[in-house]
C-alpha positions as CSV (number, residue, x, y, z in Angstrom):
1,M,2.8,-50.4,60.0
2,E,0.5,-47.7,58.8
3,R,3.2,-45.1,59.3
4,R,5.7,-47.1,57.3
5,R,3.2,-47.5,54.5
6,W,2.5,-43.8,54.5
7,V,6.3,-43.0,54.4
8,R,6.8,-45.4,51.5
9,R,4.0,-43.7,49.5
10,V,5.5,-40.3,50.1
11,F,8.9,-41.6,49.1
12,I,7.5,-43.1,45.9
13,C,5.6,-39.9,45.0
14,L,8.6,-37.7,45.7
15,S,10.8,-40.0,43.6
16,L,8.3,-39.9,40.7
17,L,8.2,-36.1,41.0
18,G,11.9,-35.9,41.0
19,F,12.2,-38.1,37.9
20,L,9.6,-35.9,36.2
21,V,11.5,-32.7,37.1
22,I,14.8,-34.2,35.9
23,G,13.2,-35.5,32.7
24,G,11.5,-32.1,32.0
25,V,14.8,-30.3,32.5
26,I,16.6,-32.7,30.2
27,Y,13.7,-32.4,27.6
28,F,13.7,-28.6,27.6
29,A,17.5,-28.3,27.8
30,L,18.3,-30.5,24.8
31,P,18.2,-28.6,21.5
32,G,14.9,-29.1,19.7
33,K,14.6,-30.5,16.2
34,Q,13.7,-28.1,13.5
35,T,11.8,-29.2,10.4
36,L,12.0,-26.8,7.5
37,T,11.7,-28.0,3.9
38,F,12.5,-25.7,0.9
39,S,9.7,-26.5,-1.6
40,P,7.0,-24.8,-3.6
41,E,4.4,-25.8,-1.0
42,T,6.2,-24.4,2.0
43,T,8.8,-21.7,1.1
44,V,7.4,-21.2,-2.4
45,I,10.9,-20.4,-3.7
46,T,13.9,-22.7,-3.4
47,G,16.4,-20.2,-4.6
48,P,18.4,-18.0,-5.0
49,K,19.9,-18.5,-1.6
50,L,21.6,-16.2,1.0
51,G,24.5,-18.3,2.2
52,D,23.8,-22.0,2.8
53,K,20.5,-21.8,4.6
54,K,18.5,-18.6,3.9
55,L,16.5,-17.7,0.8
56,D,16.8,-14.4,-1.1
57,Y,13.2,-13.4,-1.4
58,A,14.2,-9.9,-2.5
59,A,16.1,-11.2,-5.5
60,A,13.2,-13.6,-6.4
61,L,10.7,-10.7,-6.2
62,N,12.9,-8.4,-8.3
63,A,13.1,-11.1,-10.9
64,K,9.3,-11.2,-11.2
65,C,8.9,-7.4,-11.1
66,R,11.4,-6.7,-13.8
67,E,9.8,-9.0,-16.4
68,G,9.3,-6.9,-19.6
69,V,11.0,-3.9,-18.1
70,T,13.7,-1.9,-19.9
71,P,15.4,1.5,-19.0
72,E,13.3,3.0,-21.8
73,N,9.8,1.9,-20.5
74,N,10.5,2.0,-16.8
75,A,9.0,5.1,-15.1
76,V,11.4,4.9,-12.2
77,V,14.4,5.8,-14.5
78,P,13.3,9.4,-15.2
79,L,12.1,9.7,-11.6
80,V,15.6,9.0,-10.4
81,E,16.8,11.9,-12.5
82,A,13.9,14.1,-11.4
83,L,14.3,13.5,-7.7
84,G,18.0,13.1,-7.1
85,K,19.7,13.3,-3.7
86,Q,17.5,16.1,-2.5
87,Y,15.0,13.3,-1.7
88,D,15.7,11.8,1.7
89,G,15.0,8.3,0.5
90,F,17.2,8.5,-2.5
91,P,19.1,5.2,-3.1
92,E,22.9,5.4,-2.6
93,N,23.5,1.7,-3.3
94,P,25.1,1.1,-6.8
95,D,23.3,-2.2,-6.9
96,F,20.1,-0.2,-7.4
97,Y,21.3,1.4,-10.6
98,Q,22.7,-1.9,-11.8
99,E,19.3,-3.4,-11.5
100,L,17.8,-0.5,-13.4
101,G,20.4,-0.8,-16.1
102,I,21.5,2.8,-15.9
103,P,24.6,4.7,-14.7
104,T,24.9,5.8,-11.1
105,H,23.0,9.0,-10.6
106,V,24.9,12.3,-11.0
107,P,23.3,15.2,-9.0
108,K,21.9,18.2,-10.9
109,S,20.7,21.6,-9.9
110,T,17.3,21.0,-11.5
111,E,16.3,18.1,-9.1
112,Y,12.9,18.3,-7.4
113,V,13.1,19.9,-4.0
114,S,10.1,19.7,-1.7
115,F,8.6,23.0,-0.8
116,T,9.0,22.2,2.9
117,K,12.5,20.8,2.8
118,D,14.9,22.3,5.4
119,D,11.9,24.3,6.7
120,T,13.5,25.0,10.1
121,D,11.1,27.7,11.2
122,K,8.1,25.9,9.8
123,S,7.0,28.9,7.8
124,R,6.8,27.0,4.5
125,S,5.0,24.1,6.2
126,K,2.3,26.6,7.2
127,I,1.9,27.7,3.6
128,W,1.9,24.2,2.3
129,N,-0.8,23.2,4.9
130,A,-2.8,26.3,4.0
131,V,-2.9,25.5,0.2
132,T,-3.7,21.8,0.9
133,E,-6.3,22.3,3.6
134,Q,-8.3,25.4,2.6
135,P,-9.1,27.8,-0.3
136,W,-6.4,30.1,-1.4
137,K,-5.6,32.8,-4.0
138,V,-2.8,32.7,-6.5
139,T,-1.6,36.1,-5.3
140,E,-1.5,35.0,-1.6
141,Y,1.7,33.1,-1.7
142,P,4.3,34.4,-4.3
143,E,6.9,32.2,-2.6
144,L,5.0,29.1,-3.6
145,L,4.7,30.3,-7.2
146,T,8.4,31.0,-7.3
147,W,9.1,27.5,-6.0
148,L,6.8,26.0,-8.6
149,D,8.7,27.8,-11.4
150,K,12.0,26.3,-10.1
151,Q,10.6,22.8,-10.3
152,E,9.8,23.1,-14.0
153,E,12.6,20.8,-15.2
154,S,12.0,18.2,-12.5
155,L,8.3,18.2,-13.2
156,R,9.0,17.8,-16.9
157,L,10.9,14.6,-16.1
158,V,8.0,13.5,-13.9
159,Q,5.8,13.9,-17.0
160,V,8.2,11.7,-18.9
161,A,7.9,9.1,-16.2
162,A,4.1,9.3,-16.3
163,N,4.1,8.5,-20.0
164,R,6.1,5.2,-19.4
165,T,4.4,1.9,-19.2
166,H,6.2,0.0,-16.4
167,W,7.1,0.5,-12.8
168,Y,10.1,-1.3,-11.4
169,S,11.9,-0.1,-8.3
170,P,14.5,-2.7,-7.3
171,I,14.5,-4.0,-3.8
172,V,18.1,-3.7,-2.6
173,G,19.9,-3.1,0.6
174,R,20.9,0.4,1.7
175,K,24.6,-0.3,1.1
176,Q,26.4,-2.0,-1.7
177,G,26.4,-5.8,-1.3
178,Q,24.0,-5.7,1.6
179,K,21.3,-8.4,1.4
180,I,17.8,-8.2,2.7
181,L,16.9,-11.1,5.0
182,D,13.2,-10.2,5.4
183,L,11.2,-7.8,3.2
184,V,9.5,-5.9,6.1
185,G,10.8,-2.4,5.9
186,A,12.7,-2.9,2.7
187,P,13.6,0.4,1.0
188,M,11.1,1.5,-1.6
189,F,12.2,4.3,-3.8
190,G,9.8,7.0,-5.0
191,V,6.7,5.9,-3.2
192,Q,6.1,8.5,-0.5
193,I,7.6,11.4,-2.4
194,L,5.1,11.0,-5.1
195,R,2.4,12.3,-2.8
196,D,4.3,15.5,-2.5
197,I,4.9,15.7,-6.3
198,S,1.3,14.9,-7.0
199,A,0.2,17.7,-4.7
200,A,2.5,20.1,-6.5
201,L,1.0,19.2,-9.9
202,I,-2.5,19.6,-8.6
203,I,-1.6,23.0,-7.3
204,R,0.0,23.9,-10.6
205,S,-3.1,22.8,-12.5
206,F,-5.2,25.4,-10.8
207,V,-2.5,28.1,-11.3
208,Q,-2.5,27.2,-15.0
209,L,-6.3,27.5,-15.0
210,K,-6.1,30.9,-13.5
211,K,-3.6,31.9,-16.2
212,G,-6.2,31.0,-18.8
213,K,-4.5,27.7,-19.8
214,P,-7.0,25.0,-19.0
215,E,-5.4,22.5,-21.4
216,E,-2.0,22.8,-19.5
217,G,-3.9,22.6,-16.2
218,W,-5.7,19.5,-17.3
219,N,-2.4,17.9,-18.5
220,D,-1.0,18.3,-14.9
221,L,-4.1,16.4,-13.5
222,M,-3.6,13.7,-16.1
223,I,0.1,13.4,-15.1
224,V,-1.0,12.7,-11.6
225,M,-3.6,10.1,-12.8
226,K,-0.9,8.3,-14.8
227,L,1.6,8.3,-11.9
228,S,-1.1,6.8,-9.7
229,R,-1.8,4.0,-12.2
230,L,1.9,3.3,-12.5
231,L,2.5,3.2,-8.8
232,S,-0.4,0.7,-8.5
233,K,1.8,-1.7,-10.4
234,G,4.4,-1.8,-7.6
235,P,4.6,-5.0,-5.6
236,F,3.7,-3.9,-2.0
237,L,0.5,-2.7,-0.5
238,V,2.2,0.4,0.9
239,G,2.6,1.6,-2.7
240,T,-0.9,0.6,-3.4
241,L,-2.3,2.7,-0.6
242,V,-0.2,5.7,-1.6
243,S,-1.5,5.2,-5.2
244,I,-5.1,5.1,-4.0
245,A,-4.6,8.2,-1.9
246,I,-3.1,10.1,-4.9
247,E,-5.8,9.0,-7.2
248,T,-8.5,9.9,-4.7
249,N,-7.1,13.4,-4.3
250,V,-6.8,14.1,-8.1
251,T,-10.2,12.5,-8.8
252,R,-11.9,14.9,-6.3
253,A,-9.9,17.8,-7.8
254,M,-11.3,17.2,-11.3
255,P,-14.9,18.3,-10.6
256,I,-13.6,21.5,-9.0
257,F,-11.4,22.1,-12.1
258,L,-14.3,21.5,-14.5
259,N,-16.6,23.8,-12.5
260,R,-14.1,26.7,-12.7
261,A,-12.8,26.0,-16.2
262,K,-16.2,26.4,-17.9
263,L,-15.1,24.2,-20.8
264,T,-16.9,23.6,-24.1
265,P,-18.7,20.3,-24.8
266,D,-15.9,19.4,-27.2
267,S,-13.2,20.0,-24.6
268,L,-15.1,18.0,-22.1
269,D,-15.4,15.1,-24.5
270,Q,-11.7,15.3,-25.2
271,F,-10.8,15.3,-21.5
272,S,-13.2,12.5,-20.8
273,K,-11.8,10.4,-23.6
274,Q,-8.3,10.8,-22.2
275,L,-9.4,9.4,-18.9
276,K,-11.0,6.4,-20.5
277,Q,-7.8,5.7,-22.4
278,L,-5.7,5.5,-19.2
279,P,-4.4,2.0,-18.3
280,A,-6.5,0.3,-15.6
281,R,-5.3,0.2,-12.0
282,A,-3.4,-2.9,-11.3
283,D,-5.5,-5.4,-9.5
284,L,-4.4,-6.6,-6.0
285,A,-3.7,-10.2,-7.0
286,F,0.0,-9.7,-7.5
287,S,0.5,-7.7,-4.3
288,M,-1.6,-10.2,-2.2
289,G,-0.6,-13.4,-4.0
290,T,3.1,-12.8,-4.5
291,A,4.7,-9.7,-2.9
292,E,3.0,-9.8,0.5
293,R,3.3,-13.6,0.5
294,Y,7.0,-13.3,-0.1
295,M,7.2,-10.7,2.7
296,T,5.5,-12.9,5.2
297,L,7.5,-16.0,4.2
298,S,10.8,-14.0,4.4
299,V,10.0,-13.2,8.0
300,L,9.0,-16.7,8.9
301,V,11.8,-18.5,7.0
302,N,14.8,-16.1,7.1
303,G,13.9,-14.3,10.3
304,I,12.1,-16.5,12.9
305,A,12.9,-20.0,11.8
306,L,16.5,-19.4,10.7
307,G,18.0,-17.3,13.4
308,N,16.2,-14.0,14.2
309,P,13.1,-14.5,16.2
310,E,12.9,-10.7,16.8
311,S,11.9,-10.3,13.2
312,L,8.2,-10.6,14.2
313,N,8.6,-7.5,16.3
314,N,9.2,-5.4,13.1
315,V,5.8,-6.3,11.7
316,S,3.1,-3.7,12.0
317,G,1.0,-4.3,15.0
318,G,3.8,-5.6,17.2
319,G,3.9,-9.0,18.7
320,S,6.5,-11.2,20.2
321,I,7.5,-14.8,20.0
322,S,9.9,-14.9,23.0
323,D,8.0,-17.9,24.2
324,F,8.8,-19.8,21.0
325,S,12.6,-19.5,20.8
326,C,13.6,-21.8,17.9
327,S,16.8,-20.6,16.4
328,V,18.8,-23.1,14.4
329,S,21.9,-21.1,14.0
330,D,25.3,-22.7,14.5
331,D,26.0,-20.8,17.8
332,S,25.9,-23.4,20.6
333,E,24.4,-21.1,23.1
334,N,21.4,-20.6,20.8
335,R,20.8,-24.4,20.7
336,W,20.0,-24.8,24.4
337,F,16.5,-24.6,25.8
338,T,14.9,-24.6,22.4
339,R,11.8,-26.6,21.4
340,S,11.1,-28.7,18.4
341,V,9.3,-26.8,15.6
342,N,7.9,-28.2,12.4
343,W,7.7,-25.1,10.2
344,D,6.3,-27.0,7.1
345,A,2.8,-27.2,8.4
346,G,2.6,-23.5,9.2
347,L,4.1,-22.5,5.9
348,R,1.7,-24.7,4.0
349,E,-1.3,-23.1,5.8
350,T,0.1,-19.6,5.3
351,N,0.3,-20.3,1.5
352,L,-3.3,-21.6,1.4
353,I,-4.4,-18.4,3.1
354,F,-2.6,-16.2,0.6
355,D,-4.1,-18.4,-2.2
356,D,-7.6,-17.6,-0.8
357,L,-6.8,-14.0,-0.4
358,A,-5.5,-13.6,-4.0
359,A,-8.6,-15.4,-5.4
360,A,-10.9,-13.1,-3.4
361,V,-9.4,-9.7,-4.3
362,V,-9.8,-10.3,-8.1
363,N,-13.5,-11.0,-7.8
364,T,-15.3,-8.1,-9.4
365,D,-18.6,-8.8,-7.6
366,R,-18.1,-6.7,-4.5
367,K,-20.6,-8.6,-2.4
368,E,-19.2,-12.0,-3.3
369,R,-15.7,-10.8,-2.7
370,Q,-16.7,-9.5,0.7
371,R,-18.3,-12.9,1.5
372,Q,-15.0,-14.6,0.6
373,L,-13.0,-12.2,2.7
374,D,-15.4,-12.6,5.6
375,Q,-15.0,-16.4,5.4
376,L,-11.2,-16.0,5.5
377,S,-11.5,-13.7,8.5
378,A,-13.7,-16.3,10.2
379,K,-11.0,-19.0,9.4
380,L,-8.3,-16.9,11.0
381,K,-10.5,-16.3,14.0
382,N,-11.1,-20.0,14.4
383,N,-7.4,-20.5,14.2
384,R,-6.9,-18.1,17.1
385,L,-9.5,-19.8,19.2
386,A,-7.9,-23.2,18.5
387,E,-4.7,-21.8,20.1
388,T,-6.4,-20.4,23.2
389,G,-6.0,-22.4,26.3
390,R,-3.6,-24.9,24.8
391,L,-1.0,-25.7,27.5
392,F,1.2,-28.1,25.6
393,S,2.0,-28.2,21.9
394,N,3.8,-30.6,19.6
395,A,6.3,-29.5,17.0
396,E,3.7,-29.1,14.2
397,E,1.4,-27.1,16.5
398,R,4.2,-24.7,17.4
399,G,5.0,-24.0,13.8
400,L,1.3,-23.4,13.1
401,K,1.0,-21.1,16.1
402,I,3.8,-18.9,15.1
403,S,2.7,-18.7,11.5
404,R,-0.8,-17.9,12.5
405,L,0.4,-15.1,14.8
406,L,2.2,-13.4,12.0
407,V,-0.7,-13.7,9.5
408,D,-3.0,-12.5,12.2
409,L,-0.9,-9.3,12.5
410,L,-1.0,-8.6,8.8
411,A,-4.7,-9.5,8.1
412,P,-6.2,-6.1,9.1
413,A,-4.0,-4.3,6.6
414,F,-5.2,-6.6,3.8
415,Q,-8.8,-5.7,4.5
416,R,-8.0,-2.0,4.7
417,V,-6.5,-2.0,1.2
418,V,-9.5,-3.8,-0.3
419,I,-11.8,-1.2,1.2
420,A,-9.6,1.7,0.1
421,N,-9.6,0.3,-3.4
422,D,-13.4,0.1,-3.4
423,R,-13.5,3.7,-2.3
424,V,-11.4,5.0,-5.1
425,E,-13.3,3.0,-7.7
426,Q,-16.5,4.6,-6.5
427,Y,-14.9,8.1,-6.6
428,E,-14.1,7.4,-10.3
429,R,-17.7,6.5,-11.0
430,M,-18.8,9.8,-9.3
431,R,-16.2,11.7,-11.4
432,D,-17.9,10.3,-14.5
433,V,-21.1,11.8,-13.2
434,A,-19.3,15.1,-12.7
435,F,-18.3,15.1,-16.3
436,A,-21.9,14.5,-17.4
437,I,-23.0,17.4,-15.1
438,A,-20.3,19.7,-16.6
439,K,-21.4,18.9,-20.1
440,Y,-25.0,19.5,-19.2
441,R,-24.1,22.9,-17.9
442,A,-22.0,23.6,-21.0
443,E,-25.0,23.0,-23.3
444,N,-27.8,24.3,-21.1
445,G,-26.1,27.2,-19.2
446,A,-27.0,25.8,-15.7
447,Y,-26.5,22.7,-13.6
448,P,-29.2,20.0,-13.8
449,I,-32.1,20.1,-11.2
450,T,-31.7,16.3,-10.6
451,L,-29.4,13.6,-11.8
452,S,-32.2,12.1,-13.9
453,N,-31.8,15.1,-16.2
454,L,-28.5,13.6,-17.3
455,T,-29.8,10.3,-18.8
456,P,-29.5,9.1,-21.4
457,K,-27.9,12.0,-23.3
458,Y,-25.0,12.8,-21.0
459,I,-24.5,9.5,-19.3
460,A,-26.1,6.1,-20.0
461,K,-26.9,5.4,-16.4
462,V,-26.2,7.3,-13.1
463,P,-24.3,4.8,-10.9
464,G,-25.6,4.1,-7.4
465,D,-23.9,3.5,-4.1
466,P,-22.5,-0.1,-4.1
467,F,-21.9,0.3,-0.3
468,N,-25.6,0.9,0.3
469,D,-27.5,-1.6,-1.8
470,D,-26.9,0.5,-4.9
471,A,-28.9,3.4,-3.5
472,P,-29.0,6.6,-5.5
473,L,-26.3,9.2,-5.2
474,T,-27.1,12.3,-3.2
475,Y,-27.0,15.4,-5.4
476,Q,-27.4,19.0,-4.2
477,K,-27.0,22.2,-6.1
478,T,-25.1,25.0,-4.3
479,K,-24.5,28.7,-4.9
480,S,-21.2,28.0,-6.6
481,G,-21.8,24.5,-8.0
482,Y,-23.0,21.3,-6.5
483,T,-22.3,18.5,-4.0
484,L,-22.3,14.8,-5.0
485,S,-22.1,12.1,-2.3
486,C,-22.8,8.6,-1.2
487,V,-22.6,6.6,2.0
488,G,-19.4,4.7,1.2
489,P,-17.9,1.8,3.2
490,K,-18.1,3.7,6.5
491,P,-21.3,5.6,7.2
492,D,-19.4,8.2,9.3
493,R,-17.1,8.9,6.4
494,P,-19.2,9.5,3.3
495,L,-17.6,9.9,-0.1
496,V,-18.1,13.4,-1.3
497,I,-17.3,15.3,-4.5
498,E,-18.0,19.0,-4.2
499,T,-17.3,22.1,-6.3
500,H,-17.6,24.7,-3.7
501,P,-14.4,25.7,-1.8
502,E,-15.3,25.0,1.8
503,P,-13.4,21.9,3.0
504,K,-15.8,19.1,4.2
505,E,-13.4,16.2,4.9
506,P,-10.0,15.7,6.3
507,P,-7.2,17.8,4.7
508,I,-6.9,17.2,1.0
509,I,-5.3,18.9,-1.9
510,T,-8.5,19.2,-3.9
511,E,-9.9,22.1,-2.0
512,I,-8.2,24.9,-3.9
513,K,-9.6,28.3,-4.9
514,V,-7.6,30.2,-7.4
515,D,-9.7,33.3,-8.1
């Protein structure tokens, strides 16, 4: 009797286990239900569309970026003529020129050619590294001076571009008619090459100074400043970071230039006035609140949700969603063994995060802004912890998990841009002090003993270090000038402006000696 009872129990347990296994196989084998609503709260845009299902985020972003832009005020138009097909990233797609409202580019012999282009034996690279990493004399590298002379027409066009008021570089595919599904890695004309052009202009400014033409030399530095401000108006954070790097380099070059130029007080006032008249750097609100949001949504909507789960692997930082296969393409083989995903909840949360981010970056109070960003980081961390250890998820939780994974990959880059922006703003404040120091020397024949000698005649107030509770800047006279520094956002990487030629930081173009 006991044995029969035991056999019956085993049979019942095995039967239940079998039903569970069969039910599980059926559940996982049947195609999951996908919930994705096109609305302002989820996808932000509802058109234009790519085919029947996907959204054209590139076209929507182009429409926002070209507002108020004409071929006459767009800096990208003369840059196209200046760079030409010598530039590796030059756009071949006729759609690019149609968006700009100009004819397709016709190559010219006067196009800008990088000094290191086609440098098979690396000899020119060694020269370029030498002049951008250490002091040098004009007579050392005649090949470099010959190259600069050949770039005169292209650099003239760069100056024309610098005097424009708008920056619009259309986001189009690499080939005519090619559409961009997600904005990660979308071609961006003119961004990286501007670093090379800016370096060339800074080099030329010191050559002009050596020739006894300080006004022409200063004009080259101002061209670089204007280019940086224009590039900051571009939509993506990649362009913002390049803009910040360019402006940091030229800002650190200016005190060296002032130290060697020995200008009159009137000339210093004129140069300082030109700087104050520059348009402000574009704030990060548009990049964070619109462009980077569109990029993230384009990956989530067009890539992962609508047929290309590998899109996440293209995002900086890596990542994989192989465990969350959720394609809703029409191919029958892609519909088996998928799980239900409600994308709407994840998209709504993603938009709320970008709303908070855009609100934080426009806060001019650095401490309050950092508090907002820290709160956002804590929120993202809590989201990660909420996903840890979860064995089973419903459709909404899966959508949230995938969205959070993508935002988590991008979040560190957002913080880095904010810090970099703070750095360049502090360098600009230190540059203003350098102008006051130069004017003091012009009127008194020597540099001040301390920065307190500058107030209030030469500067109303010497700025402090916002990264160190507004502590005073460190000022030290040297044999050939002075050093001005502060702690900065990272104690191991202080912000330094110096007039002596010895390099003190990672390779930068500002360390140039021309005598």
